[in-house]
PDB file as gemmi writes it, atoms N, CA and C in Angstrom:
CRYST1    1.000    1.000    1.000  90.00  90.00  90.00 P 1                      
ATOM      1  N   MET A   1     -15.702   8.879  54.341  1.00  0.00           N  
ATOM      2  CA  MET A   1     -15.808  10.062  53.516  1.00  0.00           C  
ATOM      3  C   MET A   1     -14.424  10.691  53.353  1.00  0.00           C  
ATOM      4  N   VAL A   2     -14.034  11.020  52.133  1.00  0.00           N  
ATOM      5  CA  VAL A   2     -12.766  11.676  51.845  1.00  0.00           C  
ATOM      6  C   VAL A   2     -13.013  13.182  51.765  1.00  0.00           C  
ATOM      7  N   ARG A   3     -12.142  13.941  52.408  1.00  0.00           N  
ATOM      8  CA  ARG A   3     -12.303  15.384  52.450  1.00  0.00           C  
ATOM      9  C   ARG A   3     -10.995  16.047  52.049  1.00  0.00           C  
ATOM     10  N   THR A   4     -11.076  17.123  51.298  1.00  0.00           N  
ATOM     11  CA  THR A   4      -9.899  17.899  50.919  1.00  0.00           C  
ATOM     12  C   THR A   4     -10.044  19.314  51.466  1.00  0.00           C  
ATOM     13  N   ASN A   5      -8.933  20.044  51.470  1.00  0.00           N  
ATOM     14  CA  ASN A   5      -8.907  21.412  51.956  1.00  0.00           C  
ATOM     15  C   ASN A   5      -7.991  22.202  51.023  1.00  0.00           C  
ATOM     16  N   PRO A   6      -8.456  23.299  50.422  1.00  0.00           N  
ATOM     17  CA  PRO A   6      -7.619  24.057  49.484  1.00  0.00           C  
ATOM     18  C   PRO A   6      -6.349  24.633  50.108  1.00  0.00           C  
ATOM     19  N   GLU A   7      -6.309  24.741  51.437  1.00  0.00           N  
ATOM     20  CA  GLU A   7      -5.100  25.231  52.109  1.00  0.00           C  
ATOM     21  C   GLU A   7      -3.958  24.218  52.041  1.00  0.00           C  
ATOM     22  N   PHE A   8      -4.299  22.942  51.830  1.00  0.00           N  
ATOM     23  CA  PHE A   8      -3.312  21.871  51.806  1.00  0.00           C  
ATOM     24  C   PHE A   8      -3.447  21.080  50.512  1.00  0.00           C  
ATOM     25  N   PRO A   9      -2.947  21.592  49.387  1.00  0.00           N  
ATOM     26  CA  PRO A   9      -3.087  20.872  48.116  1.00  0.00           C  
ATOM     27  C   PRO A   9      -2.376  19.523  48.163  1.00  0.00           C  
ATOM     28  N   GLY A  10      -3.002  18.534  47.538  1.00  0.00           N  
ATOM     29  CA  GLY A  10      -2.415  17.196  47.488  1.00  0.00           C  
ATOM     30  C   GLY A  10      -2.659  16.371  48.734  1.00  0.00           C  
ATOM     31  N   VAL A  11      -3.516  16.859  49.644  1.00  0.00           N  
ATOM     32  CA  VAL A  11      -3.782  16.163  50.894  1.00  0.00           C  
ATOM     33  C   VAL A  11      -5.264  15.833  50.991  1.00  0.00           C  
ATOM     34  N   GLU A  12      -5.553  14.631  51.467  1.00  0.00           N  
ATOM     35  CA  GLU A  12      -6.932  14.210  51.728  1.00  0.00           C  
ATOM     36  C   GLU A  12      -7.018  13.737  53.165  1.00  0.00           C  
ATOM     37  N   TRP A  13      -8.186  13.874  53.756  1.00  0.00           N  
ATOM     38  CA  TRP A  13      -8.456  13.323  55.080  1.00  0.00           C  
ATOM     39  C   TRP A  13      -9.596  12.337  54.941  1.00  0.00           C  
ATOM     40  N   ILE A  14      -9.393  11.138  55.436  1.00  0.00           N  
ATOM     41  CA  ILE A  14     -10.431  10.119  55.424  1.00  0.00           C  
ATOM     42  C   ILE A  14     -10.972  10.040  56.851  1.00  0.00           C  
ATOM     43  N   ASN A  15     -12.212  10.473  57.009  1.00  0.00           N  
ATOM     44  CA  ASN A  15     -12.803  10.573  58.337  1.00  0.00           C  
ATOM     45  C   ASN A  15     -12.844   9.226  59.041  1.00  0.00           C  
ATOM     46  N   GLY A  16     -12.549   9.282  60.326  1.00  0.00           N  
ATOM     47  CA  GLY A  16     -12.652   8.116  61.189  1.00  0.00           C  
ATOM     48  C   GLY A  16     -13.526   8.468  62.375  1.00  0.00           C  
ATOM     49  N   THR A  17     -13.578   7.572  63.321  1.00  0.00           N  
ATOM     50  CA  THR A  17     -14.335   7.846  64.533  1.00  0.00           C  
ATOM     51  C   THR A  17     -13.379   7.854  65.715  1.00  0.00           C  
ATOM     52  N   GLY A  18     -13.750   8.537  66.744  1.00  0.00           N  
ATOM     53  CA  GLY A  18     -12.923   8.587  67.939  1.00  0.00           C  
ATOM     54  C   GLY A  18     -11.888   9.686  67.867  1.00  0.00           C  
ATOM     55  N   GLN A  19     -11.303   9.961  69.018  1.00  0.00           N  
ATOM     56  CA  GLN A  19     -10.303  11.009  69.109  1.00  0.00           C  
ATOM     57  C   GLN A  19      -8.939  10.360  69.294  1.00  0.00           C  
ATOM     58  N   PHE A  20      -8.020  10.632  68.378  1.00  0.00           N  
ATOM     59  CA  PHE A  20      -6.710   9.994  68.461  1.00  0.00           C  
ATOM     60  C   PHE A  20      -5.677  10.880  69.159  1.00  0.00           C  
ATOM     61  N   ILE A  21      -6.058  12.096  69.536  1.00  0.00           N  
ATOM     62  CA  ILE A  21      -5.212  12.962  70.352  1.00  0.00           C  
ATOM     63  C   ILE A  21      -6.021  13.378  71.562  1.00  0.00           C  
ATOM     64  N   GLN A  22      -5.407  13.263  72.725  1.00  0.00           N  
ATOM     65  CA  GLN A  22      -6.039  13.702  73.958  1.00  0.00           C  
ATOM     66  C   GLN A  22      -5.044  14.542  74.739  1.00  0.00           C  
ATOM     67  N   ILE A  23      -5.557  15.408  75.595  1.00  0.00           N  
ATOM     68  CA  ILE A  23      -4.710  16.246  76.438  1.00  0.00           C  
ATOM     69  C   ILE A  23      -4.992  15.909  77.892  1.00  0.00           C  
ATOM     70  N   ASN A  24      -3.940  15.572  78.620  1.00  0.00           N  
ATOM     71  CA  ASN A  24      -4.058  15.340  80.052  1.00  0.00           C  
ATOM     72  C   ASN A  24      -4.055  16.711  80.719  1.00  0.00           C  
ATOM     73  N   GLU A  25      -5.236  17.195  81.064  1.00  0.00           N  
ATOM     74  CA  GLU A  25      -5.387  18.544  81.595  1.00  0.00           C  
ATOM     75  C   GLU A  25      -4.613  18.737  82.898  1.00  0.00           C  
ATOM     76  N   ALA A  26      -4.465  17.694  83.679  1.00  0.00           N  
ATOM     77  CA  ALA A  26      -3.730  17.795  84.939  1.00  0.00           C  
ATOM     78  C   ALA A  26      -2.250  18.089  84.703  1.00  0.00           C  
ATOM     79  N   LYS A  27      -1.711  17.612  83.587  1.00  0.00           N  
ATOM     80  CA  LYS A  27      -0.302  17.844  83.267  1.00  0.00           C  
ATOM     81  C   LYS A  27      -0.067  19.132  82.482  1.00  0.00           C  
ATOM     82  N   CYS A  28      -1.063  19.584  81.730  1.00  0.00           N  
ATOM     83  CA  CYS A  28      -0.902  20.740  80.838  1.00  0.00           C  
ATOM     84  C   CYS A  28      -0.571  22.002  81.639  1.00  0.00           C  
ATOM     85  N   THR A  29       0.467  22.715  81.195  1.00  0.00           N  
ATOM     86  CA  THR A  29       0.876  23.960  81.855  1.00  0.00           C  
ATOM     87  C   THR A  29       0.331  25.194  81.141  1.00  0.00           C  
ATOM     88  N   GLY A  30      -0.284  24.994  79.976  1.00  0.00           N  
ATOM     89  CA  GLY A  30      -0.812  26.133  79.219  1.00  0.00           C  
ATOM     90  C   GLY A  30       0.259  26.919  78.489  1.00  0.00           C  
ATOM     91  N   CYS A  31       1.394  26.305  78.208  1.00  0.00           N  
ATOM     92  CA  CYS A  31       2.515  27.003  77.561  1.00  0.00           C  
ATOM     93  C   CYS A  31       2.214  27.407  76.117  1.00  0.00           C  
ATOM     94  N   ALA A  32       1.260  26.754  75.486  1.00  0.00           N  
ATOM     95  CA  ALA A  32       0.816  27.031  74.112  1.00  0.00           C  
ATOM     96  C   ALA A  32       1.807  26.579  73.039  1.00  0.00           C  
ATOM     97  N   ASN A  33       2.779  25.765  73.385  1.00  0.00           N  
ATOM     98  CA  ASN A  33       3.699  25.251  72.364  1.00  0.00           C  
ATOM     99  C   ASN A  33       2.953  24.450  71.297  1.00  0.00           C  
ATOM    100  N   CYS A  34       1.946  23.691  71.700  1.00  0.00           N  
ATOM    101  CA  CYS A  34       1.168  22.900  70.739  1.00  0.00           C  
ATOM    102  C   CYS A  34       0.413  23.816  69.775  1.00  0.00           C  
ATOM    103  N   VAL A  35      -0.102  24.914  70.286  1.00  0.00           N  
ATOM    104  CA  VAL A  35      -0.824  25.888  69.449  1.00  0.00           C  
ATOM    105  C   VAL A  35       0.122  26.476  68.410  1.00  0.00           C  
ATOM    106  N   LYS A  36       1.323  26.821  68.841  1.00  0.00           N  
ATOM    107  CA  LYS A  36       2.304  27.476  67.970  1.00  0.00           C  
ATOM    108  C   LYS A  36       2.823  26.554  66.875  1.00  0.00           C  
ATOM    109  N   ILE A  37       2.969  25.268  67.169  1.00  0.00           N  
ATOM    110  CA  ILE A  37       3.615  24.369  66.203  1.00  0.00           C  
ATOM    111  C   ILE A  37       2.639  23.650  65.275  1.00  0.00           C  
ATOM    112  N   CYS A  38       1.385  23.575  65.641  1.00  0.00           N  
ATOM    113  CA  CYS A  38       0.433  22.767  64.880  1.00  0.00           C  
ATOM    114  C   CYS A  38       0.092  23.395  63.524  1.00  0.00           C  
ATOM    115  N   LEU A  39       0.432  22.699  62.442  1.00  0.00           N  
ATOM    116  CA  LEU A  39       0.153  23.176  61.088  1.00  0.00           C  
ATOM    117  C   LEU A  39      -1.340  23.183  60.771  1.00  0.00           C  
ATOM    118  N   GLY A  40      -2.093  22.304  61.411  1.00  0.00           N  
ATOM    119  CA  GLY A  40      -3.524  22.186  61.148  1.00  0.00           C  
ATOM    120  C   GLY A  40      -4.394  23.080  62.018  1.00  0.00           C  
ATOM    121  N   GLY A  41      -3.791  23.811  62.961  1.00  0.00           N  
ATOM    122  CA  GLY A  41      -4.569  24.676  63.838  1.00  0.00           C  
ATOM    123  C   GLY A  41      -5.516  23.900  64.738  1.00  0.00           C  
ATOM    124  N   CYS A  42      -5.066  22.760  65.229  1.00  0.00           N  
ATOM    125  CA  CYS A  42      -5.936  21.863  65.988  1.00  0.00           C  
ATOM    126  C   CYS A  42      -6.126  22.249  67.453  1.00  0.00           C  
ATOM    127  N   PHE A  43      -5.275  23.131  67.970  1.00  0.00           N  
ATOM    128  CA  PHE A  43      -5.304  23.436  69.398  1.00  0.00           C  
ATOM    129  C   PHE A  43      -5.650  24.892  69.663  1.00  0.00           C  
ATOM    130  N   GLU A  44      -6.123  25.142  70.888  1.00  0.00           N  
ATOM    131  CA  GLU A  44      -6.368  26.484  71.380  1.00  0.00           C  
ATOM    132  C   GLU A  44      -6.115  26.473  72.881  1.00  0.00           C  
ATOM    133  N   ILE A  45      -5.950  27.651  73.456  1.00  0.00           N  
ATOM    134  CA  ILE A  45      -5.805  27.771  74.897  1.00  0.00           C  
ATOM    135  C   ILE A  45      -7.095  28.355  75.450  1.00  0.00           C  
ATOM    136  N   LYS A  46      -7.665  27.661  76.424  1.00  0.00           N  
ATOM    137  CA  LYS A  46      -8.867  28.135  77.125  1.00  0.00           C  
ATOM    138  C   LYS A  46      -8.656  27.885  78.606  1.00  0.00           C  
ATOM    139  N   ASN A  47      -8.947  28.893  79.396  1.00  0.00           N  
ATOM    140  CA  ASN A  47      -8.772  28.793  80.851  1.00  0.00           C  
ATOM    141  C   ASN A  47      -7.362  28.327  81.214  1.00  0.00           C  
ATOM    142  N   LYS A  48      -6.370  28.858  80.485  1.00  0.00           N  
ATOM    143  CA  LYS A  48      -4.948  28.592  80.730  1.00  0.00           C  
ATOM    144  C   LYS A  48      -4.536  27.135  80.523  1.00  0.00           C  
ATOM    145  N   LYS A  49      -5.305  26.405  79.712  1.00  0.00           N  
ATOM    146  CA  LYS A  49      -4.983  25.015  79.378  1.00  0.00           C  
ATOM    147  C   LYS A  49      -5.183  24.798  77.882  1.00  0.00           C  
ATOM    148  N   ALA A  50      -4.388  23.913  77.304  1.00  0.00           N  
ATOM    149  CA  ALA A  50      -4.562  23.559  75.891  1.00  0.00           C  
ATOM    150  C   ALA A  50      -5.823  22.724  75.741  1.00  0.00           C  
ATOM    151  N   ARG A  51      -6.521  22.975  74.663  1.00  0.00           N  
ATOM    152  CA  ARG A  51      -7.731  22.225  74.321  1.00  0.00           C  
ATOM    153  C   ARG A  51      -7.658  21.867  72.846  1.00  0.00           C  
ATOM    154  N   ILE A  52      -8.288  20.774  72.481  1.00  0.00           N  
ATOM    155  CA  ILE A  52      -8.394  20.420  71.074  1.00  0.00           C  
ATOM    156  C   ILE A  52      -9.541  21.227  70.496  1.00  0.00           C  
ATOM    157  N   LYS A  53      -9.195  22.075  69.532  1.00  0.00           N  
ATOM    158  CA  LYS A  53     -10.200  22.888  68.847  1.00  0.00           C  
ATOM    159  C   LYS A  53     -10.906  22.034  67.797  1.00  0.00           C  
ATOM    160  N   SER A  54     -10.116  21.316  67.009  1.00  0.00           N  
ATOM    161  CA  SER A  54     -10.646  20.442  65.964  1.00  0.00           C  
ATOM    162  C   SER A  54      -9.499  19.589  65.434  1.00  0.00           C  
ATOM    163  N   LEU A  55      -9.775  18.337  65.167  1.00  0.00           N  
ATOM    164  CA  LEU A  55      -8.770  17.460  64.545  1.00  0.00           C  
ATOM    165  C   LEU A  55      -9.000  17.339  63.042  1.00  0.00           C  
ATOM    166  N   GLN A  56      -9.876  18.173  62.531  1.00  0.00           N  
ATOM    167  CA  GLN A  56     -10.250  18.112  61.117  1.00  0.00           C  
ATOM    168  C   GLN A  56      -9.052  18.237  60.185  1.00  0.00           C  
ATOM    169  N   ASN A  57      -8.072  19.079  60.511  1.00  0.00           N  
ATOM    170  CA  ASN A  57      -6.916  19.282  59.638  1.00  0.00           C  
ATOM    171  C   ASN A  57      -5.617  18.728  60.227  1.00  0.00           C  
ATOM    172  N   CYS A  58      -5.730  17.797  61.156  1.00  0.00           N  
ATOM    173  CA  CYS A  58      -4.533  17.216  61.773  1.00  0.00           C  
ATOM    174  C   CYS A  58      -3.688  16.518  60.708  1.00  0.00           C  
ATOM    175  N   MET A  59      -2.394  16.835  60.689  1.00  0.00           N  
ATOM    176  CA  MET A  59      -1.468  16.243  59.730  1.00  0.00           C  
ATOM    177  C   MET A  59      -0.767  15.001  60.297  1.00  0.00           C  
ATOM    178  N   GLU A  60      -1.142  14.610  61.524  1.00  0.00           N  
ATOM    179  CA  GLU A  60      -0.601  13.413  62.172  1.00  0.00           C  
ATOM    180  C   GLU A  60       0.920  13.421  62.250  1.00  0.00           C  
ATOM    181  N   CYS A  61       1.502  14.596  62.367  1.00  0.00           N  
ATOM    182  CA  CYS A  61       2.965  14.722  62.413  1.00  0.00           C  
ATOM    183  C   CYS A  61       3.526  14.473  63.812  1.00  0.00           C  
ATOM    184  N   MET A  62       2.680  14.526  64.814  1.00  0.00           N  
ATOM    185  CA  MET A  62       3.033  14.347  66.220  1.00  0.00           C  
ATOM    186  C   MET A  62       3.898  15.469  66.775  1.00  0.00           C  
ATOM    187  N   CYS A  63       4.040  16.576  66.054  1.00  0.00           N  
ATOM    188  CA  CYS A  63       4.828  17.691  66.569  1.00  0.00           C  
ATOM    189  C   CYS A  63       4.295  18.179  67.913  1.00  0.00           C  
ATOM    190  N   CYS A  64       2.989  18.155  68.084  1.00  0.00           N  
ATOM    191  CA  CYS A  64       2.385  18.595  69.339  1.00  0.00           C  
ATOM    192  C   CYS A  64       2.890  17.743  70.503  1.00  0.00           C  
ATOM    193  N   SER A  65       2.942  16.448  70.292  1.00  0.00           N  
ATOM    194  CA  SER A  65       3.392  15.536  71.333  1.00  0.00           C  
ATOM    195  C   SER A  65       4.882  15.724  71.620  1.00  0.00           C  
ATOM    196  N   TYR A  66       5.679  15.887  70.567  1.00  0.00           N  
ATOM    197  CA  TYR A  66       7.119  16.063  70.741  1.00  0.00           C  
ATOM    198  C   TYR A  66       7.468  17.359  71.466  1.00  0.00           C  
ATOM    199  N   ILE A  67       6.727  18.432  71.185  1.00  0.00           N  
ATOM    200  CA  ILE A  67       7.078  19.736  71.733  1.00  0.00           C  
ATOM    201  C   ILE A  67       6.514  19.967  73.136  1.00  0.00           C  
ATOM    202  N   CYS A  68       5.602  19.124  73.565  1.00  0.00           N  
ATOM    203  CA  CYS A  68       4.969  19.297  74.872  1.00  0.00           C  
ATOM    204  C   CYS A  68       5.946  18.906  75.982  1.00  0.00           C  
ATOM    205  N   GLU A  69       6.495  19.912  76.647  1.00  0.00           N  
ATOM    206  CA  GLU A  69       7.470  19.671  77.715  1.00  0.00           C  
ATOM    207  C   GLU A  69       6.842  19.013  78.937  1.00  0.00           C  
ATOM    208  N   ALA A  70       5.529  19.176  79.108  1.00  0.00           N  
ATOM    209  CA  ALA A  70       4.832  18.593  80.257  1.00  0.00           C  
ATOM    210  C   ALA A  70       4.366  17.167  79.987  1.00  0.00           C  
ATOM    211  N   ASP A  71       4.583  16.679  78.772  1.00  0.00           N  
ATOM    212  CA  ASP A  71       4.147  15.335  78.368  1.00  0.00           C  
ATOM    213  C   ASP A  71       2.640  15.161  78.574  1.00  0.00           C  
ATOM    214  N   ALA A  72       1.898  16.211  78.236  1.00  0.00           N  
ATOM    215  CA  ALA A  72       0.452  16.220  78.463  1.00  0.00           C  
ATOM    216  C   ALA A  72      -0.357  15.753  77.260  1.00  0.00           C  
ATOM    217  N   ILE A  73       0.286  15.584  76.108  1.00  0.00           N  
ATOM    218  CA  ILE A  73      -0.449  15.201  74.897  1.00  0.00           C  
ATOM    219  C   ILE A  73      -0.273  13.714  74.632  1.00  0.00           C  
ATOM    220  N   ILE A  74      -1.390  13.046  74.555  1.00  0.00           N  
ATOM    221  CA  ILE A  74      -1.418  11.605  74.300  1.00  0.00           C  
ATOM    222  C   ILE A  74      -1.845  11.418  72.851  1.00  0.00           C  
ATOM    223  N   PHE A  75      -0.967  10.839  72.054  1.00  0.00           N  
ATOM    224  CA  PHE A  75      -1.204  10.697  70.621  1.00  0.00           C  
ATOM    225  C   PHE A  75      -1.280   9.225  70.277  1.00  0.00           C  
ATOM    226  N   ASN A  76      -2.401   8.823  69.729  1.00  0.00           N  
ATOM    227  CA  ASN A  76      -2.590   7.463  69.205  1.00  0.00           C  
ATOM    228  C   ASN A  76      -2.902   7.600  67.727  1.00  0.00           C  
ATOM    229  N   TRP A  77      -2.191   6.884  66.906  1.00  0.00           N  
ATOM    230  CA  TRP A  77      -2.427   6.998  65.469  1.00  0.00           C  
ATOM    231  C   TRP A  77      -3.885   6.725  65.154  1.00  0.00           C  
ATOM    232  N   PRO A  78      -4.443   7.421  64.152  1.00  0.00           N  
ATOM    233  CA  PRO A  78      -5.828   7.120  63.755  1.00  0.00           C  
ATOM    234  C   PRO A  78      -5.956   5.675  63.298  1.00  0.00           C  
ATOM    235  N   LYS A  79      -7.144   5.157  63.421  1.00  0.00           N  
ATOM    236  CA  LYS A  79      -7.440   3.791  63.004  1.00  0.00           C  
ATOM    237  C   LYS A  79      -7.042   3.596  61.540  1.00  0.00           C  
ATOM    238  N   GLY A  80      -6.526   2.440  61.193  1.00  0.00           N  
ATOM    239  CA  GLY A  80      -6.104   2.134  59.833  1.00  0.00           C  
ATOM    240  C   GLY A  80      -7.175   2.440  58.802  1.00  0.00           C  
ATOM    241  N   GLY A  81      -6.758   3.028  57.686  1.00  0.00           N  
ATOM    242  CA  GLY A  81      -7.679   3.381  56.616  1.00  0.00           C  
ATOM    243  C   GLY A  81      -8.326   4.746  56.800  1.00  0.00           C  
ATOM    244  N   THR A  82      -7.980   5.435  57.889  1.00  0.00           N  
ATOM    245  CA  THR A  82      -8.518   6.767  58.130  1.00  0.00           C  
ATOM    246  C   THR A  82      -7.365   7.736  58.332  1.00  0.00           C  
ATOM    247  N   GLY A  83      -7.682   9.013  58.419  1.00  0.00           N  
ATOM    248  CA  GLY A  83      -6.669  10.028  58.725  1.00  0.00           C  
ATOM    249  C   GLY A  83      -6.103  10.685  57.481  1.00  0.00           C  
ATOM    250  N   TYR A  84      -4.918  11.223  57.651  1.00  0.00           N  
ATOM    251  CA  TYR A  84      -4.210  12.019  56.657  1.00  0.00           C  
ATOM    252  C   TYR A  84      -3.673  11.141  55.520  1.00  0.00           C  
ATOM    253  N   LYS A  85      -3.827  11.591  54.297  1.00  0.00           N  
ATOM    254  CA  LYS A  85      -3.289  10.888  53.129  1.00  0.00           C  
ATOM    255  C   LYS A  85      -2.744  11.943  52.172  1.00  0.00           C  
ATOM    256  N   SER A  86      -1.521  11.747  51.700  1.00  0.00           N  
ATOM    257  CA  SER A  86      -0.872  12.731  50.834  1.00  0.00           C  
ATOM    258  C   SER A  86      -0.483  12.098  49.502  1.00  0.00           C  
ATOM    259  N   GLU A  87      -0.464  12.907  48.468  1.00  0.00           N  
ATOM    260  CA  GLU A  87       0.010  12.442  47.162  1.00  0.00           C  
ATOM    261  C   GLU A  87       1.490  12.093  47.202  1.00  0.00           C  
ATOM    262  N   TRP A  88       2.201  12.623  48.192  1.00  0.00           N  
ATOM    263  CA  TRP A  88       3.657  12.487  48.249  1.00  0.00           C  
ATOM    264  C   TRP A  88       4.133  11.462  49.253  1.00  0.00           C  
ATOM    265  N   GLY A  89       3.244  10.625  49.754  1.00  0.00           N  
ATOM    266  CA  GLY A  89       3.710   9.559  50.650  1.00  0.00           C  
ATOM    267  C   GLY A  89       3.066   9.483  51.960  1.00  0.00           C  
TER     268      GLY A  89                                                      
END                                                                             
């Protein structure tokens, strides 16, 4: 199923199965850097730890993984043919 969002013109998401981002709760310090940098609003802080709120608007930019100083975010690209698709590449 292809899904669009008016907040992100020119972008489509092709639904897949499984979770391609995971958080190692034992490593997470709750710094909220992932919350602050995520364009899709995919993260939240609960009980002083980062949690995945929703991957529905994930832009697959990996900024969350890059900014995580604790190396707590495990990012695996979505399965081929699914995920983020843009008119611009």
